[in-house]
A tleap script that builds the chain and sets N, CA, C and O, in Angstrom:
source leaprc.protein.ff14SB
mol = sequence {
  NMET PRO LEU PRO PRO TYR PHE PRO THR ARG
  ALA HIE LEU LEU LEU CYS THR ALA PRO ARG
  CYS ALA ARG ALA GLY SER ARG GLU LEU PHE
  ASP GLU ALA TRP GLN ALA LEU GLU ALA ARG
  ARG LEU ALA TYR TYR ALA GLY GLY GLY SER
  VAL ARG LEU THR GLU SER GLY CYS LEU GLY
  ALA CYS ASP HIE GLY PRO THR LEU ALA CYS
  TYR ALA ARG SER SER GLU GLY LEU VAL GLU
  SER TRP TYR ASP HIE VAL ASP LEU PRO LEU
  VAL MET ASP VAL ALA GLU ARG ALA HIE ARG
  ALA GLU ALA LEU PRO SER GLU ARG ARG PHE
  GLY PRO CARG
}
set mol.1.N position { 25.886 0.782 20.878 }
set mol.1.CA position { 24.942 -0.043 20.176 }
set mol.1.C position { 24.742 0.536 18.761 }
set mol.1.O position { 24.518 1.738 18.618 }
set mol.2.N position { 24.819 -0.293 17.732 }
set mol.2.CA position { 24.662 0.207 16.370 }
set mol.2.C position { 23.211 0.605 16.082 }
set mol.2.O position { 22.269 0.074 16.672 }
set mol.3.N position { 23.069 1.537 15.175 }
set mol.3.CA position { 21.720 1.974 14.772 }
set mol.3.C position { 21.085 0.898 13.872 }
set mol.3.O position { 21.788 0.171 13.170 }
set mol.4.N position { 19.742 0.810 13.905 }
set mol.4.CA position { 19.086 -0.147 13.011 }
set mol.4.C position { 19.227 0.304 11.565 }
set mol.4.O position { 19.456 1.487 11.313 }
set mol.5.N position { 19.095 -0.608 10.610 }
set mol.5.CA position { 19.231 -0.199 9.214 }
set mol.5.C position { 18.084 0.712 8.818 }
set mol.5.O position { 16.961 0.552 9.296 }
set mol.6.N position { 18.365 1.652 7.960 }
set mol.6.CA position { 17.339 2.564 7.452 }
set mol.6.C position { 17.164 2.279 5.967 }
set mol.6.O position { 18.137 2.254 5.213 }
set mol.7.N position { 15.913 2.063 5.549 }
set mol.7.CA position { 15.610 1.807 4.165 }
set mol.7.C position { 14.685 2.939 3.679 }
set mol.7.O position { 13.534 3.026 4.106 }
set mol.8.N position { 15.189 3.794 2.793 }
set mol.8.CA position { 14.331 4.896 2.310 }
set mol.8.C position { 13.139 4.352 1.548 }
set mol.8.O position { 13.242 3.348 0.844 }
set mol.9.N position { 12.009 5.023 1.694 }
set mol.9.CA position { 10.800 4.617 0.996 }
set mol.9.C position { 10.214 5.756 0.214 }
set mol.9.O position { 10.390 6.924 0.563 }
set mol.10.N position { 9.508 5.413 -0.859 }
set mol.10.CA position { 8.811 6.395 -1.646 }
set mol.10.C position { 7.325 6.349 -1.325 }
set mol.10.O position { 6.604 7.331 -1.508 }
set mol.11.N position { 6.868 5.168 -0.833 }
set mol.11.CA position { 5.438 5.039 -0.555 }
set mol.11.C position { 5.231 4.071 0.624 }
set mol.11.O position { 5.995 3.127 0.830 }
set mol.12.N position { 4.177 4.347 1.372 }
set mol.12.CA position { 3.782 3.467 2.470 }
set mol.12.C position { 2.326 3.092 2.217 }
set mol.12.O position { 1.441 3.947 2.175 }
set mol.13.N position { 2.103 1.795 2.050 }
set mol.13.CA position { 0.765 1.255 1.827 }
set mol.13.C position { 0.294 0.618 3.133 }
set mol.13.O position { 1.002 -0.197 3.725 }
set mol.14.N position { -0.912 0.996 3.579 }
set mol.14.CA position { -1.503 0.441 4.778 }
set mol.14.C position { -2.754 -0.314 4.367 }
set mol.14.O position { -3.713 0.275 3.870 }
set mol.15.N position { -2.737 -1.616 4.578 }
set mol.15.CA position { -3.872 -2.461 4.214 }
set mol.15.C position { -4.600 -2.882 5.479 }
set mol.15.O position { -4.025 -3.512 6.367 }
set mol.16.N position { -5.889 -2.519 5.545 }
set mol.16.CA position { -6.671 -2.862 6.725 }
set mol.16.C position { -6.827 -4.363 6.844 }
set mol.16.O position { -7.225 -5.032 5.891 }
set mol.17.N position { -6.513 -4.889 8.015 }
set mol.17.CA position { -6.720 -6.307 8.305 }
set mol.17.C position { -7.582 -6.466 9.558 }
set mol.17.O position { -7.545 -7.502 10.222 }
set mol.18.N position { -8.360 -5.424 9.872 }
set mol.18.CA position { -9.315 -5.502 10.980 }
set mol.18.C position { -10.396 -6.519 10.636 }
set mol.18.O position { -10.495 -6.921 9.476 }
set mol.19.N position { -11.202 -6.948 11.588 }
set mol.19.CA position { -12.133 -8.067 11.373 }
set mol.19.C position { -12.993 -7.983 10.119 }
set mol.19.O position { -13.069 -8.966 9.382 }
set mol.20.N position { -13.640 -6.861 9.842 }
set mol.20.CA position { -14.543 -6.824 8.700 }
set mol.20.C position { -13.779 -6.890 7.384 }
set mol.20.O position { -14.237 -7.552 6.452 }
set mol.21.N position { -12.651 -6.238 7.278 }
set mol.21.CA position { -11.831 -6.323 6.070 }
set mol.21.C position { -11.221 -7.710 5.954 }
set mol.21.O position { -11.076 -8.233 4.849 }
set mol.22.N position { -10.860 -8.314 7.088 }
set mol.22.CA position { -10.326 -9.668 7.072 }
set mol.22.C position { -11.367 -10.641 6.532 }
set mol.22.O position { -11.020 -11.556 5.784 }
set mol.23.N position { -12.620 -10.466 6.890 }
set mol.23.CA position { -13.669 -11.315 6.343 }
set mol.23.C position { -13.807 -11.144 4.835 }
set mol.23.O position { -14.268 -12.050 4.141 }
set mol.24.N position { -13.404 -9.974 4.330 }
set mol.24.CA position { -13.434 -9.713 2.878 }
set mol.24.C position { -12.147 -10.164 2.192 }
set mol.24.O position { -11.978 -9.952 0.992 }
set mol.25.N position { -11.230 -10.793 2.954 }
set mol.25.CA position { -10.045 -11.377 2.345 }
set mol.25.C position { -8.765 -10.579 2.476 }
set mol.25.O position { -7.788 -10.859 1.782 }
set mol.26.N position { -8.754 -9.575 3.367 }
set mol.26.CA position { -7.562 -8.708 3.431 }
set mol.26.C position { -6.322 -9.412 3.948 }
set mol.26.O position { -5.216 -9.076 3.525 }
set mol.27.N position { -6.463 -10.362 4.832 }
set mol.27.CA position { -5.255 -11.047 5.345 }
set mol.27.C position { -4.561 -11.845 4.234 }
set mol.27.O position { -3.336 -11.823 4.110 }
set mol.28.N position { -5.370 -12.550 3.431 }
set mol.28.CA position { -4.797 -13.281 2.297 }
set mol.28.C position { -4.211 -12.312 1.292 }
set mol.28.O position { -3.140 -12.552 0.733 }
set mol.29.N position { -4.927 -11.198 1.060 }
set mol.29.CA position { -4.439 -10.182 0.130 }
set mol.29.C position { -3.119 -9.600 0.591 }
set mol.29.O position { -2.234 -9.361 -0.231 }
set mol.30.N position { -2.964 -9.366 1.876 }
set mol.30.CA position { -1.724 -8.857 2.420 }
set mol.30.C position { -0.563 -9.806 2.077 }
set mol.30.O position { 0.487 -9.370 1.605 }
set mol.31.N position { -0.770 -11.102 2.321 }
set mol.31.CA position { 0.271 -12.093 2.037 }
set mol.31.C position { 0.616 -12.131 0.532 }
set mol.31.O position { 1.789 -12.193 0.165 }
set mol.32.N position { -0.397 -12.095 -0.316 }
set mol.32.CA position { -0.191 -12.090 -1.769 }
set mol.32.C position { 0.540 -10.843 -2.212 }
set mol.32.O position { 1.458 -10.913 -3.029 }
set mol.33.N position { 0.138 -9.699 -1.675 }
set mol.33.CA position { 0.771 -8.438 -2.054 }
set mol.33.C position { 2.206 -8.398 -1.613 }
set mol.33.O position { 3.070 -7.926 -2.352 }
set mol.34.N position { 2.481 -8.890 -0.411 }
set mol.34.CA position { 3.855 -8.895 0.092 }
set mol.34.C position { 4.751 -9.742 -0.809 }
set mol.34.O position { 5.863 -9.341 -1.152 }
set mol.35.N position { 4.246 -10.927 -1.188 }
set mol.35.CA position { 5.020 -11.816 -2.096 }
set mol.35.C position { 5.247 -11.159 -3.446 }
set mol.35.O position { 6.332 -11.269 -4.017 }
set mol.36.N position { 4.228 -10.473 -3.961 }
set mol.36.CA position { 4.364 -9.821 -5.259 }
set mol.36.C position { 5.333 -8.648 -5.200 }
set mol.36.O position { 6.113 -8.449 -6.132 }
set mol.37.N position { 5.298 -7.860 -4.108 }
set mol.37.CA position { 6.260 -6.747 -3.938 }
set mol.37.C position { 7.673 -7.293 -3.911 }
set mol.37.O position { 8.566 -6.718 -4.533 }
set mol.38.N position { 7.893 -8.378 -3.214 }
set mol.38.CA position { 9.200 -8.975 -3.156 }
set mol.38.C position { 9.613 -9.504 -4.516 }
set mol.38.O position { 10.737 -9.258 -4.955 }
set mol.39.N position { 8.725 -10.228 -5.194 }
set mol.39.CA position { 9.051 -10.809 -6.496 }
set mol.39.C position { 9.404 -9.735 -7.512 }
set mol.39.O position { 10.284 -9.940 -8.348 }
set mol.40.N position { 8.728 -8.589 -7.449 }
set mol.40.CA position { 8.982 -7.502 -8.424 }
set mol.40.C position { 10.048 -6.538 -7.910 }
set mol.40.O position { 10.320 -5.516 -8.539 }
set mol.41.N position { 10.639 -6.857 -6.788 }
set mol.41.CA position { 11.714 -6.057 -6.166 }
set mol.41.C position { 11.266 -4.631 -5.896 }
set mol.41.O position { 12.038 -3.686 -6.056 }
set mol.42.N position { 9.988 -4.482 -5.476 }
set mol.42.CA position { 9.463 -3.205 -5.091 }
set mol.42.C position { 9.503 -3.007 -3.573 }
set mol.42.O position { 9.368 -1.883 -3.091 }
set mol.43.N position { 9.686 -4.093 -2.822 }
set mol.43.CA position { 9.712 -4.027 -1.360 }
set mol.43.C position { 10.864 -3.093 -0.929 }
set mol.43.O position { 11.951 -3.140 -1.505 }
set mol.44.N position { 10.623 -2.274 0.056 }
set mol.44.CA position { 11.560 -1.231 0.472 }
set mol.44.C position { 12.957 -1.704 0.785 }
set mol.44.O position { 13.910 -0.941 0.621 }
set mol.45.N position { 13.113 -2.930 1.228 }
set mol.45.CA position { 14.443 -3.385 1.627 }
set mol.45.C position { 15.154 -4.124 0.484 }
set mol.45.O position { 16.322 -4.493 0.611 }
set mol.46.N position { 14.440 -4.338 -0.635 }
set mol.46.CA position { 15.051 -5.009 -1.781 }
set mol.46.C position { 15.894 -3.992 -2.552 }
set mol.46.O position { 15.601 -2.797 -2.527 }
set mol.47.N position { 16.920 -4.457 -3.224 }
set mol.47.CA position { 17.709 -3.548 -4.022 }
set mol.47.C position { 16.840 -2.817 -5.046 }
set mol.47.O position { 16.242 -3.446 -5.919 }
set mol.48.N position { 16.772 -1.491 -4.937 }
set mol.48.CA position { 15.986 -0.701 -5.834 }
set mol.48.C position { 14.532 -0.513 -5.449 }
set mol.48.O position { 13.827 0.279 -6.075 }
set mol.49.N position { 14.068 -1.225 -4.431 }
set mol.49.CA position { 12.689 -1.130 -3.973 }
set mol.49.C position { 12.455 0.122 -3.123 }
set mol.49.O position { 13.380 0.689 -2.541 }
set mol.50.N position { 11.175 0.532 -3.075 }
set mol.50.CA position { 10.896 1.760 -2.297 }
set mol.50.C position { 9.499 1.778 -1.694 }
set mol.50.O position { 9.035 2.824 -1.241 }
set mol.51.N position { 8.810 0.609 -1.683 }
set mol.51.CA position { 7.456 0.550 -1.198 }
set mol.51.C position { 7.356 -0.263 0.079 }
set mol.51.O position { 7.844 -1.392 0.144 }
set mol.52.N position { 6.734 0.301 1.078 }
set mol.52.CA position { 6.537 -0.352 2.368 }
set mol.52.C position { 5.074 -0.760 2.462 }
set mol.52.O position { 4.190 0.049 2.182 }
set mol.53.N position { 4.807 -1.991 2.847 }
set mol.53.CA position { 3.454 -2.494 3.032 }
set mol.53.C position { 3.289 -2.872 4.495 }
set mol.53.O position { 4.098 -3.611 5.055 }
set mol.54.N position { 2.224 -2.351 5.109 }
set mol.54.CA position { 1.984 -2.607 6.536 }
set mol.54.C position { 0.550 -3.010 6.760 }
set mol.54.O position { -0.363 -2.433 6.170 }
set mol.55.N position { 0.342 -4.006 7.619 }
set mol.55.CA position { -1.012 -4.319 8.052 }
set mol.55.C position { -1.515 -3.161 8.915 }
set mol.55.O position { -0.757 -2.596 9.702 }
set mol.56.N position { -2.773 -2.815 8.767 }
set mol.56.CA position { -3.348 -1.718 9.540 }
set mol.56.C position { -4.559 -2.175 10.295 }
set mol.56.O position { -5.232 -3.125 9.898 }
set mol.57.N position { -4.837 -1.503 11.379 }
set mol.57.CA position { -6.098 -1.673 12.050 }
set mol.57.C position { -7.187 -0.997 11.219 }
set mol.57.O position { -6.953 -0.609 10.075 }
set mol.58.N position { -8.346 -0.864 11.788 }
set mol.58.CA position { -9.513 -0.349 11.053 }
set mol.58.C position { -9.208 1.049 10.462 }
set mol.58.O position { -8.711 1.944 11.146 }
set mol.59.N position { -9.526 1.188 9.179 }
set mol.59.CA position { -9.386 2.469 8.477 }
set mol.59.C position { -10.721 3.181 8.317 }
set mol.59.O position { -10.799 4.249 7.710 }
set mol.60.N position { -11.787 2.568 8.878 }
set mol.60.CA position { -13.079 3.258 8.953 }
set mol.60.C position { -14.000 3.108 7.755 }
set mol.60.O position { -15.051 3.747 7.709 }
set mol.61.N position { -13.638 2.294 6.799 }
set mol.61.CA position { -14.511 2.076 5.621 }
set mol.61.C position { -14.959 0.612 5.618 }
set mol.61.O position { -14.833 -0.087 4.613 }
set mol.62.N position { -15.467 0.178 6.725 }
set mol.62.CA position { -15.728 -1.248 6.960 }
set mol.62.C position { -16.633 -1.923 5.955 }
set mol.62.O position { -16.447 -3.103 5.657 }
set mol.63.N position { -17.619 -1.197 5.420 }
set mol.63.CA position { -18.533 -1.792 4.437 }
set mol.63.C position { -17.934 -1.836 3.044 }
set mol.63.O position { -18.576 -2.326 2.116 }
set mol.64.N position { -16.732 -1.340 2.879 }
set mol.64.CA position { -16.139 -1.216 1.551 }
set mol.64.C position { -14.781 -1.876 1.458 }
set mol.64.O position { -13.983 -1.527 0.587 }
set mol.65.N position { -14.503 -2.815 2.331 }
set mol.65.CA position { -13.182 -3.406 2.405 }
set mol.65.C position { -12.995 -4.533 1.402 }
set mol.65.O position { -13.937 -4.998 0.761 }
set mol.66.N position { -11.762 -4.945 1.294 }
set mol.66.CA position { -10.584 -4.442 1.941 }
set mol.66.C position { -10.266 -3.015 1.536 }
set mol.66.O position { -10.495 -2.605 0.397 }
set mol.67.N position { -9.723 -2.253 2.508 }
set mol.67.CA position { -9.404 -0.841 2.309 }
set mol.67.C position { -7.889 -0.666 2.334 }
set mol.67.O position { -7.191 -1.291 3.133 }
set mol.68.N position { -7.399 0.184 1.457 }
set mol.68.CA position { -5.979 0.481 1.364 }
set mol.68.C position { -5.777 1.989 1.461 }
set mol.68.O position { -6.469 2.756 0.791 }
set mol.69.N position { -4.829 2.414 2.293 }
set mol.69.CA position { -4.408 3.810 2.336 }
set mol.69.C position { -2.979 3.870 1.819 }
set mol.69.O position { -2.141 3.047 2.187 }
set mol.70.N position { -2.710 4.839 0.974 }
set mol.70.CA position { -1.373 5.010 0.425 }
set mol.70.C position { -0.884 6.436 0.714 }
set mol.70.O position { -1.586 7.417 0.468 }
set mol.71.N position { 0.329 6.515 1.238 }
set mol.71.CA position { 0.989 7.803 1.445 }
set mol.71.C position { 2.265 7.749 0.584 }
set mol.71.O position { 3.192 6.988 0.864 }
set mol.72.N position { 2.280 8.570 -0.459 }
set mol.72.CA position { 3.394 8.511 -1.407 }
set mol.72.C position { 4.045 9.854 -1.579 }
set mol.72.O position { 3.371 10.884 -1.548 }
set mol.73.N position { 5.341 9.860 -1.759 }
set mol.73.CA position { 6.084 11.112 -2.058 }
set mol.73.C position { 6.026 11.381 -3.519 }
set mol.73.O position { 6.183 10.464 -4.325 }
set mol.74.N position { 5.806 12.607 -3.888 }
set mol.74.CA position { 5.810 13.007 -5.296 }
set mol.74.C position { 6.457 14.392 -5.399 }
set mol.74.O position { 6.862 14.987 -4.401 }
set mol.75.N position { 6.537 14.878 -6.622 }
set mol.75.CA position { 7.109 16.203 -6.810 }
set mol.75.C position { 6.264 17.285 -6.138 }
set mol.75.O position { 6.752 18.384 -5.874 }
set mol.76.N position { 4.975 16.966 -5.858 }
set mol.76.CA position { 4.081 17.907 -5.184 }
set mol.76.C position { 4.099 17.752 -3.665 }
set mol.76.O position { 3.385 18.470 -2.965 }
set mol.77.N position { 4.885 16.847 -3.160 }
set mol.77.CA position { 4.929 16.588 -1.734 }
set mol.77.C position { 4.293 15.244 -1.424 }
set mol.77.O position { 4.326 14.322 -2.238 }
set mol.78.N position { 3.723 15.150 -0.255 }
set mol.78.CA position { 3.087 13.893 0.173 }
set mol.78.C position { 1.666 13.794 -0.387 }
set mol.78.O position { 0.852 14.703 -0.219 }
set mol.79.N position { 1.389 12.685 -1.048 }
set mol.79.CA position { 0.079 12.443 -1.640 }
set mol.79.C position { -0.586 11.355 -0.805 }
set mol.79.O position { 0.016 10.317 -0.534 }
set mol.80.N position { -1.834 11.598 -0.399 }
set mol.80.CA position { -2.598 10.649 0.395 }
set mol.80.C position { -3.738 10.113 -0.498 }
set mol.80.O position { -4.525 10.898 -1.028 }
set mol.81.N position { -3.826 8.793 -0.662 }
set mol.81.CA position { -4.863 8.171 -1.497 }
set mol.81.C position { -5.455 7.007 -0.756 }
set mol.81.O position { -4.724 6.224 -0.149 }
set mol.82.N position { -6.779 6.869 -0.788 }
set mol.82.CA position { -7.467 5.775 -0.130 }
set mol.82.C position { -8.261 5.012 -1.205 }
set mol.82.O position { -8.788 5.609 -2.144 }
set mol.83.N position { -8.332 3.698 -1.049 }
set mol.83.CA position { -8.982 2.832 -2.033 }
set mol.83.C position { -9.878 1.852 -1.301 }
set mol.83.O position { -9.576 1.399 -0.197 }
set mol.84.N position { -11.034 1.529 -1.979 }
set mol.84.CA position { -11.967 0.551 -1.392 }
set mol.84.C position { -12.039 -0.673 -2.279 }
set mol.84.O position { -11.658 -0.623 -3.448 }
set mol.85.N position { -12.529 -1.779 -1.726 }
set mol.85.CA position { -12.693 -3.044 -2.439 }
set mol.85.C position { -11.420 -3.422 -3.205 }
set mol.85.O position { -11.489 -3.835 -4.363 }
set mol.86.N position { -10.266 -3.281 -2.559 }
set mol.86.CA position { -8.998 -3.523 -3.265 }
set mol.86.C position { -8.768 -5.017 -3.493 }
set mol.86.O position { -9.211 -5.875 -2.730 }
set mol.87.N position { -8.059 -5.274 -4.575 }
set mol.87.CA position { -7.618 -6.611 -4.905 }
set mol.87.C position { -6.128 -6.536 -5.272 }
set mol.87.O position { -5.546 -5.451 -5.273 }
set mol.88.N position { -5.522 -7.665 -5.578 }
set mol.88.CA position { -4.075 -7.670 -5.839 }
set mol.88.C position { -3.701 -6.798 -7.025 }
set mol.88.O position { -2.728 -6.051 -6.918 }
set mol.89.N position { -4.418 -6.843 -8.164 }
set mol.89.CA position { -4.016 -5.946 -9.279 }
set mol.89.C position { -4.033 -4.467 -8.876 }
set mol.89.O position { -3.141 -3.716 -9.271 }
set mol.90.N position { -5.011 -4.047 -8.113 }
set mol.90.CA position { -5.055 -2.627 -7.697 }
set mol.90.C position { -3.930 -2.306 -6.734 }
set mol.90.O position { -3.295 -1.261 -6.875 }
set mol.91.N position { -3.660 -3.151 -5.776 }
set mol.91.CA position { -2.572 -2.925 -4.831 }
set mol.91.C position { -1.255 -2.780 -5.601 }
set mol.91.O position { -0.452 -1.893 -5.313 }
set mol.92.N position { -1.047 -3.650 -6.568 }
set mol.92.CA position { 0.205 -3.603 -7.290 }
set mol.92.C position { 0.272 -2.410 -8.232 }
set mol.92.O position { 1.356 -1.871 -8.455 }
set mol.93.N position { -0.839 -1.988 -8.782 }
set mol.93.CA position { -0.876 -0.786 -9.629 }
set mol.93.C position { -0.508 0.421 -8.791 }
set mol.93.O position { 0.288 1.252 -9.230 }
set mol.94.N position { -1.069 0.540 -7.591 }
set mol.94.CA position { -0.741 1.635 -6.699 }
set mol.94.C position { 0.751 1.577 -6.324 }
set mol.94.O position { 1.440 2.596 -6.367 }
set mol.95.N position { 1.235 0.413 -5.967 }
set mol.95.CA position { 2.635 0.245 -5.580 }
set mol.95.C position { 3.603 0.606 -6.700 }
set mol.95.O position { 4.579 1.324 -6.480 }
set mol.96.N position { 3.328 0.107 -7.893 }
set mol.96.CA position { 4.232 0.375 -9.020 }
set mol.96.C position { 4.246 1.832 -9.416 }
set mol.96.O position { 5.301 2.389 -9.720 }
set mol.97.N position { 3.060 2.462 -9.413 }
set mol.97.CA position { 3.012 3.880 -9.766 }
set mol.97.C position { 3.691 4.732 -8.703 }
set mol.97.O position { 4.384 5.695 -9.033 }
set mol.98.N position { 3.501 4.388 -7.424 }
set mol.98.CA position { 4.161 5.116 -6.348 }
set mol.98.C position { 5.670 4.959 -6.434 }
set mol.98.O position { 6.417 5.918 -6.241 }
set mol.99.N position { 6.106 3.750 -6.724 }
set mol.99.CA position { 7.556 3.475 -6.865 }
set mol.99.C position { 8.151 4.341 -7.957 }
set mol.99.O position { 9.263 4.847 -7.807 }
set mol.100.N position { 7.427 4.520 -9.061 }
set mol.100.CA position { 7.924 5.323 -10.174 }
set mol.100.C position { 7.607 6.809 -10.024 }
set mol.100.O position { 7.904 7.602 -10.916 }
set mol.101.N position { 7.006 7.183 -8.900 }
set mol.101.CA position { 6.609 8.579 -8.623 }
set mol.101.C position { 5.657 9.105 -9.695 }
set mol.101.O position { 5.748 10.262 -10.106 }
set mol.102.N position { 4.731 8.233 -10.147 }
set mol.102.CA position { 3.718 8.616 -11.127 }
set mol.102.C position { 2.421 8.920 -10.407 }
set mol.102.O position { 2.264 8.639 -9.219 }
set mol.103.N position { 1.482 9.507 -11.165 }
set mol.103.CA position { 0.151 9.769 -10.594 }
set mol.103.C position { -0.476 8.440 -10.175 }
set mol.103.O position { -0.399 7.449 -10.902 }
set mol.104.N position { -1.090 8.434 -9.006 }
set mol.104.CA position { -1.714 7.209 -8.515 }
set mol.104.C position { -3.050 6.965 -9.233 }
set mol.104.O position { -3.688 7.904 -9.709 }
set mol.105.N position { -3.463 5.691 -9.304 }
set mol.105.CA position { -4.699 5.380 -10.050 }
set mol.105.C position { -5.930 5.997 -9.383 }
set mol.105.O position { -5.971 6.193 -8.169 }
set mol.106.N position { -6.920 6.293 -10.205 }
set mol.106.CA position { -8.174 6.860 -9.684 }
set mol.106.C position { -9.205 5.764 -9.484 }
set mol.106.O position { -10.217 6.000 -8.824 }
set mol.107.N position { -8.988 4.583 -10.024 }
set mol.107.CA position { -9.925 3.451 -9.856 }
set mol.107.C position { -10.137 3.138 -8.392 }
set mol.107.O position { -9.177 2.909 -7.656 }
set mol.108.N position { -11.388 3.126 -7.964 }
set mol.108.CA position { -11.811 2.819 -6.594 }
set mol.108.C position { -11.186 3.737 -5.548 }
set mol.108.O position { -11.105 3.366 -4.377 }
set mol.109.N position { -10.761 4.882 -5.935 }
set mol.109.CA position { -10.163 5.871 -5.001 }
set mol.109.C position { -11.258 6.702 -4.338 }
set mol.109.O position { -12.233 7.101 -4.974 }
set mol.110.N position { -11.070 6.950 -3.052 }
set mol.110.CA position { -11.994 7.837 -2.323 }
set mol.110.C position { -11.173 8.660 -1.355 }
set mol.110.O position { -9.964 8.462 -1.237 }
set mol.111.N position { -11.815 9.575 -0.668 }
set mol.111.CA position { -11.115 10.371 0.333 }
set mol.111.C position { -10.359 11.524 -0.267 }
set mol.111.O position { -10.787 12.064 -1.287 }
set mol.112.N position { -9.231 11.931 0.330 }
set mol.112.CA position { -8.499 13.100 -0.145 }
set mol.112.C position { -8.105 13.002 -1.599 }
set mol.112.O position { -7.732 11.933 -2.083 }
set mol.113.N position { -8.187 14.094 -2.277 }
set mol.113.CA position { -7.787 14.119 -3.721 }
set mol.113.C position { -6.673 15.132 -3.897 }
set mol.113.O position { -6.183 15.323 -5.010 }
savepdb mol mol.pdb
quit
């Protein structure tokens, strides 16, 4: 049996789509972000892309959703960044900076620094 395809990634974005974040629009945001990642060829399976976007269960910041967690590789190793009240421009800023291995944005960032 052949092995499944492997697509290297530079960043993994987890967008909470649990009930409270969904009420804040996270499911629609997920669809918009996925389309934007594909259109900008940042999606991990696209030629040159390196960003993976995944729907997540509760990330524990229910009053501050939609919530996004980002795990990105950098020259310093794995960087963990969490964001609250995310919208499409912020998701794309995080994705583009992670793709280019740049410092992630500080806007609406909380958690590990």
